C-alpha positions in Angstrom: 85.2 123.7 100.9 87.2 124.4 97.8 90.0 121.8 97.0 91.0 122.7 93.4 93.9 120.3 93.5 91.5 117.4 94.1 89.1 118.5 91.4 92.1 118.8 89.0 93.3 115.3 90.0 90.0 113.6 89.2 89.6 115.6 86.0 93.0 114.3 84.9 91.8 110.8 85.7 88.9 111.3 83.3 91.2 112.7 80.7 93.3 109.5 81.0 90.3 107.5 79.8 87.9 106.8 82.7 84.3 107.6 82.0 83.5 108.9 85.5 85.0 109.4 88.9 83.5 110.1 92.3 85.9 111.1 95.1 85.5 111.6 98.8 88.3 112.8 101.1 88.1 113.2 104.9 91.0 114.9 106.6 92.0 117.6 109.0 90.5 120.2 106.6 87.1 118.5 106.7 85.2 116.6 104.1 85.5 117.1 100.3 83.3 115.4 97.7 83.7 115.8 94.0 83.0 114.1 90.7 84.1 114.4 87.1 83.3 112.8 83.8 79.9 111.4 82.8 77.3 109.2 84.4 76.6 107.5 81.1 78.3 107.5 77.7 76.6 109.8 75.2 75.2 112.0 78.0 76.5 115.1 79.7 75.4 114.5 83.3 78.2 114.0 85.8 78.3 110.8 88.0 76.1 111.1 91.1 78.2 112.5 94.0 77.4 109.4 96.1 76.4 106.9 93.5 76.7 103.1 94.0 79.4 101.1 92.4 80.5 97.5 92.3 83.5 97.6 94.7 85.3 94.5 93.5 88.0 93.3 95.8 87.1 95.8 98.6 84.6 93.0 99.3 87.6 91.1 100.8 88.1 93.7 103.5 84.4 93.4 104.6 84.6 89.6 104.5 87.9 89.4 106.4 86.4 91.8 109.1 83.4 89.5 109.3 85.5 86.4 109.8 87.6 88.2 112.5 84.3 89.3 114.3 83.3 85.6 114.4 86.8 84.9 115.8 86.1 87.5 118.5 82.7 85.7 119.2 84.6 82.4 119.6 82.9 80.8 116.6 86.1 80.5 114.5 89.7 79.9 115.4 92.1 82.0 113.3 94.8 79.3 113.3 92.4 76.4 113.1 92.5 74.3 109.9 89.8 75.5 107.5 89.0 71.8 106.8 87.6 71.6 110.4 84.8 73.9 109.3 84.5 72.8 105.7 85.0 69.1 105.7 83.4 68.4 102.4 86.1 69.8 100.1 89.1 67.7 100.9 91.1 70.8 101.9 94.8 70.4 102.8 94.6 70.3 106.6 97.7 72.6 106.8 95.5 75.5 105.4 94.3 77.6 108.3 91.7 80.3 108.4 94.4 82.9 108.7 96.0 81.6 105.4 92.7 82.1 103.6 92.5 85.7 104.7 96.2 86.4 104.0 96.4 84.6 100.6 99.0 82.2 101.8 97.0 79.0 101.3 98.4 78.3 97.8 95.0 77.3 96.4 94.5 78.0 92.7 92.6 81.2 91.8 89.4 80.2 90.1 89.4 83.4 87.9 92.7 82.2 86.4 96.4 82.2 87.5 99.2 84.3 86.1 102.5 82.5 86.6 106.0 84.1 87.0 107.1 82.8 83.6 104.3 84.8 81.9 101.9 81.9 81.3 98.2 82.0 82.2 96.1 79.1 83.4 92.4 80.0 82.8 89.7 79.5 85.4 86.0 79.6 85.0 84.6 80.4 81.5 83.2 83.7 82.8 86.8 85.1 83.0 87.9 83.9 79.6 86.9 87.5 78.6 85.6 88.9 75.3 82.3 88.0 73.9 82.0 84.9 76.0 82.0 86.9 79.2 79.4 89.4 77.8 77.1 86.6 76.6 77.4 84.8 80.0 77.2 87.7 82.3 73.8 86.8 83.7 74.8 83.1 84.4 74.6 81.9 88.1 77.7 80.2 89.6 77.4 78.5 93.0 80.3 79.3 95.4 80.8 75.6 96.0 81.4 75.1 92.3 83.9 77.9 92.1 85.8 76.3 95.0 85.7 72.8 93.5 87.0 74.0 90.2 89.9 75.7 92.0 90.7 72.6 94.1 90.8 70.5 91.0 93.8 72.5 89.8 97.4 72.3 90.9 98.2 74.3 94.0 100.7 77.2 93.6 102.8 76.2 96.7 102.8 74.4 100.0 100.4 76.1 102.5 102.0 78.9 104.4 105.2 79.0 102.4 104.5 81.9 100.0 102.0 84.5 99.0 99.7 84.6 96.0 96.4 86.5 95.6 93.6 84.1 95.0 89.8 84.9 94.9 89.2 81.3 96.0 90.5 82.1 99.5 87.6 84.5 100.0 84.9 82.2 98.6 86.1 79.6 101.1 85.8 82.3 103.8 82.2 83.0 102.7 81.4 79.3 102.9 83.1 79.1 106.3 81.0 82.0 107.6 77.8 80.4 106.4 78.7 77.0 107.8 79.6 78.2 111.3 76.7 80.6 111.7 74.0 78.7 109.8 73.1 82.0 108.1 73.8 83.6 104.7 76.8 85.9 104.3 74.3 88.8 103.6 72.5 88.1 106.9 75.8 88.0 108.9 77.1 91.1 107.1 73.9 92.9 108.1 74.2 91.7 111.7 77.8 92.6 112.3 78.8 95.4 109.9 76.1 97.0 107.7 73.4 97.3 110.5 75.6 98.6 113.3 77.3 101.2 111.0 74.2 102.2 109.2 75.6 101.3 105.8 72.2 101.4 104.0 73.7 101.9 100.5 75.9 98.8 100.7 74.6 95.6 99.2 75.6 91.9 99.2 74.0 91.0 95.9 74.5 87.2 95.8 73.1 86.4 92.3 71.1 89.6 91.7 72.2 91.5 88.6 70.7 94.8 89.8 72.6 97.8 91.1 70.4 100.3 92.9 70.1 103.8 91.7 71.8 106.2 91.7 74.9 105.0 89.9 77.1 105.6 87.0 77.4 103.1 84.2 80.0 100.5 83.4 81.1 99.2 80.0 82.9 96.4 78.3 84.5 96.4 74.9 85.3 93.3 72.8 86.0 92.3 69.3 83.4 90.4 67.2 84.0 89.4 63.6 86.7 92.1 63.3 84.6 94.9 64.8 84.8 96.5 68.2 81.6 96.5 70.2 81.0 98.4 73.5 78.3 97.0 75.8 76.7 98.5 78.9 77.5 95.8 81.6 76.3 97.8 84.6 73.7 95.0 85.2 75.4 91.6 85.6 75.1 88.6 87.8 78.2 88.9 90.1 78.1 85.3 91.3 81.0 84.5 89.0 83.3 86.4 91.4 81.3 85.8 94.6 83.0 87.1 97.7 86.2 87.7 95.7 84.5 91.0 94.7 80.7 91.1 94.4 79.6 93.8 96.8 78.0 97.1 95.9 78.7 100.3 97.9 79.3 104.1 97.8 82.3 106.3 98.5 80.4 107.5 101.6 79.8 104.0 103.0 83.4 102.9 102.2 84.6 105.9 104.3 82.3 105.1 107.2 83.4 101.4 107.1 87.2 101.9 106.9 87.1 104.7 109.4 85.1 102.6 111.9 87.4 99.6 111.2 90.6 101.6 111.9 89.2 103.2 115.1 88.4 99.9 116.7 84.6 100.0 116.4 84.4 96.7 114.6 87.2 94.6 116.0 89.0 94.2 119.4 92.5 95.7 119.4 94.4 92.4 119.3 92.5 91.2 116.2 92.8 94.6 114.5 96.6 94.3 115.1 96.5 90.8 113.4 94.6 92.3 110.5 97.2 95.0 110.0 100.3 92.7 110.3 101.6 92.6 106.7 103.1 89.6 104.9 106.6 90.4 103.9 106.2 89.6 100.2 103.2 91.7 99.4 102.4 93.9 102.4 99.1 92.1 102.7 97.5 91.6 106.2 94.2 89.9 106.7 92.0 91.5 104.0 94.0 94.7 103.7 97.2 96.0 102.2 99.6 97.9 104.5 101.5 100.5 102.5 104.1 103.2 103.2 103.5 106.5 101.4 104.9 110.0 101.4 108.2 111.5 102.2 107.5 111.2 105.9 107.1 107.4 105.7 103.6 107.3 106.9 101.4 104.2 106.6 98.1 103.7 104.9 95.7 100.8 105.2 94.0 100.1 101.9 92.2 97.8 99.5 91.1 98.6 96.0 88.9 96.7 93.6 88.0 96.6 89.9 85.2 94.6 88.3 84.1 94.9 84.6 83.9 98.6 84.2 83.5 99.4 87.9 86.3 100.2 90.4 86.6 101.4 94.0 89.4 102.9 96.1 89.6 102.8 99.9 92.5 104.2 101.9 92.8 105.3 105.5 95.5 106.3 108.0 95.9 103.7 110.8 94.1 106.0 113.2 91.2 106.6 110.8 91.7 110.4 110.8 92.3 110.7 107.1 90.5 108.7 104.4 90.2 108.6 100.6 87.4 106.7 99.0 86.4 106.7 95.4 84.1 105.1 92.8 85.3 104.9 89.2 83.7 103.7 86.0 85.4 102.9 82.7 85.3 100.8 79.5 86.9 97.5 80.4 88.2 94.9 77.9 90.0 91.6 77.7 93.4 93.2 77.4 92.8 95.2 80.7 93.8 98.3 78.8 92.8 100.6 81.7 95.1 98.8 84.2 98.0 101.2 83.8 95.8 104.2 83.9 94.1 102.9 87.0 97.5 102.5 88.7 98.6 106.0 87.8 95.3 107.5 88.8 95.5 105.8 92.2 99.1 106.9 92.8 98.2 110.5 91.9 95.3 110.6 94.3 97.2 108.9 97.2 100.1 111.3 96.7 97.7 114.3 96.7 95.9 113.2 99.9 98.6 111.4 101.9 101.8 112.5 100.4 102.5 115.2 103.0 102.8 112.4 105.6 100.2 110.7 107.7 99.4 111.2 111.4 100.3 107.7 112.7 101.9 104.4 112.0 100.6 100.9 112.4 101.6 99.6 115.8 
């Protein structure tokens, strides 16, 4: 199926500075798959049509789904204090499981906090950026240590009174999953999501630096002694971000996952409704953003992610009938120079695929 407008859109994304893009669209016209750019700097081969990528914060949607599946199994209470399941951290008892999934707990973000006045409070050394990150990219961080660091910092607000995106919430969710099940996150993910959906290209890497072939490459640029250096950071130990964004997947698997999630194959209807109930400040539900797009005011359910030269997009209509998933690679840096291009690229693709209105709204 020829979709020249989609091929043009991803080529424009490459022209804006991305090294490679893989796009997959499913809609009423069928399935379209395309790629643009290069698999590796200095080579001419395009990115593999279904290559693996580090999906960053799309990991949160998988994790939130897993927590809600355990709620459905009666192992977790959505409005139960998280401290009941994780007594060893001294968590504020007002913080519920729901608040972790919705980013309303107020806990400090261990990757650093940006405040409204423009100040930045650093988190773990891995996110100080520059050469320090490059030199430490194979270091192992324990999830418990990430949480303890975050809890040693001032909270952003009283639990439940505001909204602020914090990777710490999802590392706590991981520890909660492991505590109540007695199994690793990877085992539970396999039992409840990856196995049932046949997501054989999706990986929960824990501390492994490997990303299985095929894949495009990711890069990081930093300044050292007045010189700019660009390093291939495709291999890295993702434990520094943990469940905040460590998973590996493909555009195909992301399509299968978000489509199954939206059509009720993973969660009972009442819990799917809870997931898609947005917080008024940011439009964030439980592990997903709920956004209005297009002239017709349609709704999309989405989460995107970026992680050191890797990025992933995941969008779906509420009925799962139209999806957009993508894997992107680029040269990252401490200044997050690609952030604006990433936003524009995303908006362009969403407008192209969903701009003519979407079939249904969130109920």
